[in-house]
C-alpha positions in Angstrom: -23.2 -16.2 -2.5 -22.0 -16.1 -6.1 -25.3 -14.9 -7.4 -24.2 -11.3 -6.7 -21.6 -9.6 -8.9 -20.0 -7.8 -5.9 -19.4 -11.2 -4.1 -17.9 -12.7 -7.2 -15.6 -9.7 -7.5 -14.6 -9.9 -3.8 -13.9 -13.6 -4.1 -11.8 -13.1 -7.2 -9.7 -10.3 -5.6 -9.3 -12.2 -2.4 -8.2 -15.3 -4.3 -5.7 -13.3 -6.4 -4.3 -11.6 -3.3 -4.0 -15.0 -1.5 -1.7 -16.1 -4.4 0.5 -13.1 -4.8 1.0 -11.9 -1.2 3.2 -14.8 -0.2 5.2 -14.3 -3.4 5.8 -10.7 -2.3 6.3 -11.5 1.3 9.0 -14.2 1.0 11.7 -12.1 -0.7 10.9 -9.3 1.8 11.4 -11.7 4.7 14.6 -13.1 3.2 16.0 -9.6 2.7 15.4 -8.9 6.4 12.9 -6.2 5.6 10.0 -7.5 7.6 9.1 -4.0 8.8 8.4 -3.1 5.1 4.7 -3.9 5.5 4.3 -1.6 8.4 6.3 1.1 6.6 4.3 0.9 3.4 1.0 0.8 5.3 1.9 4.1 7.0 3.1 5.5 3.6 -0.3 4.5 2.2 -2.0 6.4 4.9 0.1 9.5 4.1 -0.8 9.1 0.4 -4.5 8.9 1.2 -4.3 12.0 3.4 -2.3 13.9 0.7 -4.8 12.9 -2.0 -7.7 14.0 0.1 -6.0 17.2 1.1 -4.9 18.2 -2.4 -8.1 17.0 -4.1 -7.0 14.0 -6.2 -7.8 10.3 -6.1 -6.7 9.0 -2.7 -6.0 5.5 -4.1 -3.6 7.0 -6.6 -2.0 9.0 -3.8 -1.6 5.8 -1.8 0.0 3.9 -4.7 2.4 6.7 -5.4 3.3 7.1 -1.8 4.0 3.4 -1.4 6.3 3.4 -4.5 8.1 6.5 -3.3 8.5 5.0 0.2 9.8 1.7 -1.2 12.3 3.5 -3.4 13.3 5.6 -0.4 13.9 2.5 1.7 16.1 1.1 -1.1 18.0 4.3 -1.5 18.7 4.7 2.2 19.7 1.1 2.6 22.1 1.3 -0.4 23.8 4.4 1.0 24.0 3.1 4.7 25.3 -0.4 4.3 26.0 -0.9 8.0 22.5 0.2 8.9 20.2 -1.3 6.2 17.4 -2.2 8.6 17.1 1.3 9.9 16.0 2.5 6.5 12.5 1.2 7.0 12.2 3.0 10.3 13.4 6.3 8.8 10.7 6.1 6.1 8.1 4.9 8.6 8.7 7.9 10.8 8.5 10.2 7.9 5.3 8.7 6.6 3.7 8.9 10.0 4.6 12.5 10.3 3.3 13.3 6.8 0.1 11.4 7.5 -0.5 13.4 10.7 0.2 16.7 9.0 -2.0 16.1 6.0 -4.8 14.4 8.1 -5.0 17.6 10.2 -5.2 19.7 7.0 -8.1 17.7 5.5 -10.4 19.0 8.3 -12.0 15.6 9.2 -11.0 12.1 9.7 -14.2 10.4 8.4 -13.0 10.2 4.8 -9.6 8.8 5.8 -11.3 6.2 8.1 -13.4 5.0 5.1 -10.2 4.2 3.2 -8.5 2.6 6.2 -11.4 0.3 7.1 -12.9 -0.3 3.7 -14.7 -3.5 2.7 -13.6 -6.0 0.0 -17.2 -6.3 -1.2 -17.1 -2.6 -2.3 -14.3 -3.2 -4.9 -15.0 -1.3 -8.1 -13.9 -1.9 -11.7 -10.8 0.2 -11.3 -9.6 -1.5 -8.2 -10.3 -4.9 -9.7 -8.2 -4.0 -12.8 -5.5 -2.6 -10.6 -5.3 -5.8 -8.5 -5.2 -8.0 -11.7 -2.5 -5.8 -13.3 -0.3 -5.8 -10.2 -0.8 -9.6 -9.8 0.3 -10.1 -13.4 3.4 -8.0 -12.8 4.2 -9.9 -9.6 3.7 -13.3 -11.2 5.9 -12.5 -14.2 8.6 -11.0 -12.0 8.5 -14.0 -9.7 8.7 -16.5 -12.5 
């Protein structure tokens, strides 16, 4: 299996994600933001759709949309102290709406489906570097 470069890369990315995802998930669970994963996945879909619609890299659109959504959740929850858990639902609904609007504007759902149901064995150099950079930030922050 490790004779092929794409398999080594997939194994490396899978292993790195297996280490950092629990480190990210534990604080989210302890902060009672368990819906954050669902919220960010829908924000990611909106980012991909916006990227495809406006003609820039959908992966970049996904990352930017997730950062904006996470900051939006934090902003809403800091302003509405009594309803902090609702902040994820507000951003989730907004992201689903934006994803629907921009998906319909792209003219076809085939490109979006390829981003939603990709394969870890197709990870390129940029994605590998991005995963390693995010993993380094997560590990330093967690330490």
